[in-house]
C-alpha positions as CSV (number, residue, x, y, z in Angstrom):
1,X,6.0,8.4,-7.0
2,X,2.8,8.3,-5.0
3,X,-0.7,9.0,-6.2
4,X,-1.7,10.6,-2.9
5,X,-0.8,10.8,0.8
6,X,-3.2,10.1,3.6
7,X,-2.7,11.1,7.3
8,X,-4.1,8.3,9.5
9,X,-5.9,9.0,12.7
10,X,-2.7,7.9,14.5
11,X,-0.8,10.7,12.8
12,X,1.2,8.4,10.5
13,X,1.5,9.5,6.9
14,X,1.0,6.8,4.3
15,X,1.4,6.9,0.5
16,X,-0.9,5.4,-2.0
17,X,1.3,4.0,-4.8
18,X,-1.3,1.8,-6.7
19,X,-5.0,2.0,-6.9
20,X,-7.7,-0.1,-8.7
21,X,-11.3,1.1,-8.7
22,X,-14.4,-0.5,-10.2
23,X,-18.1,-0.3,-9.9
24,X,-19.6,-2.3,-7.1
25,X,-22.6,-3.5,-9.0
26,X,-21.2,-3.2,-12.6
27,X,-22.3,-6.2,-14.6
28,X,-25.2,-7.0,-12.4
29,X,-27.8,-7.9,-15.0
30,X,-30.6,-9.2,-12.9
31,X,-31.7,-9.2,-9.3
32,X,-31.0,-6.5,-6.7
33,X,-28.4,-5.7,-4.1
34,X,-29.1,-7.8,-1.0
35,X,-27.1,-9.3,1.9
36,X,-26.3,-12.5,0.0
37,X,-25.0,-10.6,-3.1
38,X,-23.1,-8.1,-1.0
39,X,-21.4,-10.8,1.1
40,X,-20.2,-12.3,-2.2
41,X,-19.0,-8.8,-3.4
42,X,-17.1,-8.2,-0.1
43,X,-15.5,-11.7,-0.2
44,X,-14.5,-11.3,-3.9
45,X,-12.9,-7.9,-3.1
46,X,-10.9,-9.5,-0.3
47,X,-9.7,-12.3,-2.7
48,X,-8.7,-9.7,-5.4
49,X,-6.7,-7.8,-2.8
50,X,-4.9,-10.9,-1.7
51,X,-3.8,-11.5,-5.3
52,X,-2.8,-7.9,-5.9
53,X,0.5,-8.3,-4.1
54,X,0.7,-11.8,-2.6
55,X,3.7,-11.0,-0.4
56,X,2.1,-8.0,1.3
57,X,-0.5,-8.3,4.1
58,X,-4.1,-7.3,3.3
59,X,-6.7,-5.4,5.3
60,X,-10.4,-5.1,4.4
61,X,-12.1,-2.0,5.6
62,X,-15.6,-3.1,6.7
63,X,-18.1,-1.4,4.3
64,X,-21.1,0.5,5.4
65,X,-24.5,-1.0,4.3
66,X,-27.5,1.0,3.5
67,X,-31.1,-0.2,3.7
68,X,-33.3,2.0,1.5
69,X,-37.0,1.9,1.9
70,X,-37.7,-0.3,-1.1
71,X,-39.9,-3.4,-1.5
72,X,-38.1,-6.6,-0.5
73,X,-37.7,-9.4,-3.1
74,X,-37.2,-13.1,-3.0
75,X,-33.7,-12.7,-1.4
76,X,-34.8,-10.4,1.4
77,X,-34.5,-6.7,2.0
78,X,-32.6,-4.4,-0.3
79,X,-29.1,-3.7,1.0
80,X,-26.7,-1.4,-0.8
81,X,-22.9,-1.1,-0.5
82,X,-21.1,2.1,-1.6
83,X,-20.9,2.3,-5.3
84,X,-17.1,2.0,-5.9
85,X,-14.8,-0.9,-4.9
86,X,-11.1,0.0,-4.3
87,X,-7.9,-1.9,-3.8
88,X,-4.9,0.2,-2.9
89,X,-1.3,-0.5,-2.2
90,X,0.1,1.8,0.6
91,X,3.6,2.3,1.9
92,X,5.1,4.2,4.8
93,X,8.2,4.3,7.0
94,X,9.2,1.1,8.8
95,X,7.0,-0.1,11.6
96,X,9.7,-1.8,13.6
97,X,11.7,0.7,15.7
98,X,15.4,0.8,15.0
99,X,15.3,-0.3,11.4
100,X,17.3,1.9,9.1
101,X,14.7,4.3,7.5
102,X,16.8,4.4,4.3
103,X,16.8,0.7,3.8
104,X,13.3,-0.3,5.2
105,X,9.7,0.6,4.5
106,X,6.4,-0.9,5.5
107,X,3.5,-1.9,3.2
108,X,-0.1,-2.9,3.3
109,X,-2.8,-3.7,0.6
110,X,-6.1,-2.2,1.6
111,X,-9.5,-3.1,0.1
112,X,-12.5,-0.8,0.7
113,X,-15.7,0.6,-0.7
114,X,-16.4,4.3,-1.2
115,X,-19.3,6.4,-2.6
116,X,-17.5,8.2,-5.4
117,X,-14.5,7.4,-7.8
118,X,-12.2,9.9,-6.0
119,X,-8.6,9.2,-5.0
120,X,-8.5,9.4,-1.2
121,X,-6.1,12.1,-0.1
122,X,-4.9,13.9,3.0
123,X,-7.1,14.3,6.0
124,X,-10.2,14.4,3.8
125,X,-10.0,10.6,3.2
126,X,-12.8,8.5,4.5
127,X,-12.7,8.1,8.3
128,X,-12.8,4.3,8.1
129,X,-9.7,4.4,5.8
130,X,-7.9,6.8,8.0
131,X,-8.6,4.6,11.0
132,X,-6.4,1.7,9.8
133,X,-4.2,0.4,12.6
134,X,-1.0,0.5,10.5
135,X,1.4,-0.5,13.2
136,X,-0.6,-3.8,13.7
137,X,-1.4,-4.6,10.1
138,X,1.5,-3.5,7.9
139,X,4.7,-5.4,7.4
140,X,8.3,-4.1,7.0
141,X,10.4,-5.0,4.0
142,X,13.9,-4.2,2.9
143,X,14.5,-2.1,-0.2
């Protein structure tokens, strides 16, 4: 059973079968969001995605970064990532032509940031998420 279905820009339909969400800055007791902190957040999300399903390839959607007009601190200017981190496991039909569609599927773990804790769905999903190059990134597996 899938949580949602997304239609990629390429026209391919993919199914979200597992989703983990968390607050980007949850637990940040001191300091402020800046490039150094955000680079660590992005790298940590990538590592978490790699451990989610070790046998499935991982793709990190490059997050947008905002630079609000606030006073810089000791670590440079304020830089904000979207407020929710996401790791999703997606599946679709096989990528390799000629494979039996009953016996083969393709899968990809995707890590991304988004503004709200909403499950991405349909053609309303974030454009960066819908732009995934599935045929290049996903791997086929046998059921």
